[in-house]
C-alpha positions as CSV (number, residue, x, y, z in Angstrom):
1,M,6.8,29.3,2.1
2,N,9.4,27.1,0.7
3,A,7.7,24.4,-0.9
4,L,10.6,21.8,0.4
5,L,9.1,22.5,4.0
6,E,6.1,20.7,3.5
7,R,8.3,17.7,3.7
8,I,9.2,18.3,7.4
9,S,6.5,17.7,10.2
10,V,6.7,18.4,14.0
11,N,4.4,16.4,16.3
12,P,4.5,16.5,19.8
13,N,4.1,12.4,20.1
14,I,6.5,11.6,17.6
15,C,10.5,12.0,18.6
16,F,9.4,14.0,21.4
17,G,8.2,17.0,18.9
18,K,11.4,17.3,17.3
19,P,11.2,18.2,13.6
20,C,11.6,15.3,11.4
21,I,11.3,14.2,7.7
22,R,7.5,13.8,7.1
23,G,6.5,10.2,7.6
24,T,10.0,9.2,9.3
25,R,11.1,9.4,12.7
26,I,14.4,10.9,11.1
27,W,15.3,14.2,12.8
28,V,16.1,17.1,10.7
29,S,19.2,17.5,13.3
30,L,20.5,14.3,12.3
31,I,20.4,15.1,8.8
32,L,22.1,18.6,9.4
33,D,24.7,16.8,11.8
34,F,25.9,14.5,9.1
35,L,26.2,17.1,6.5
36,A,28.0,19.4,9.2
37,N,30.2,16.6,9.5
38,G,31.1,16.2,5.6
39,E,28.7,13.6,4.9
40,T,27.6,13.9,1.5
41,I,23.8,13.7,0.1
42,E,24.7,10.6,-1.5
43,G,26.2,9.0,1.6
44,I,23.0,9.8,3.9
45,L,20.6,8.5,0.7
46,Q,23.0,5.1,0.7
47,E,22.6,4.8,4.6
48,Y,18.7,6.0,4.6
49,P,17.6,4.5,1.1
50,H,13.9,5.3,1.9
51,L,15.0,9.2,2.0
52,T,15.0,11.0,-1.5
53,R,17.6,13.9,-2.4
54,E,14.4,16.3,-1.9
55,D,14.2,15.3,2.0
56,V,17.8,16.0,2.6
57,L,17.1,19.7,0.7
58,A,14.1,19.9,3.0
59,A,16.0,19.4,5.9
60,I,18.7,22.0,4.7
61,A,16.0,24.5,4.1
62,Y,14.1,24.0,7.5
63,G,17.7,25.0,9.0
64,A,18.2,28.1,7.0
65,E,14.7,28.9,8.1
66,M,15.1,28.3,11.6
67,S,18.7,30.5,11.2
68,R,16.5,33.5,10.6
69,E,14.6,33.3,13.4
70,R,17.1,33.1,16.4
71,F,20.5,33.8,16.7
72,V,23.1,31.1,18.2
73,E,26.2,33.1,20.4
74,I,29.5,31.7,19.0
75,P,32.7,32.7,21.0
76,M,35.0,34.9,18.9
77,A,38.6,33.9,18.5
78,A,40.8,36.6,19.5
79,A,42.6,38.5,16.8
80,A,46.2,37.6,16.4
């Protein structure tokens, strides 16, 4: 198991059981959304100074791990 994943917690009593950075209420999906929208790791750390670079990397690692488990249908564009 990736050691970074130890930074992620899932507790049904915290944030409705959504995966969070351990010891916070910051959703992994929030961090991934920021990154997907072009935010940098440094930008996230400025907005959330109690997070570490390793926390952001853990969110990425969690997303990568989850993508191995489930496929999401993405509509294909028609060939031109």
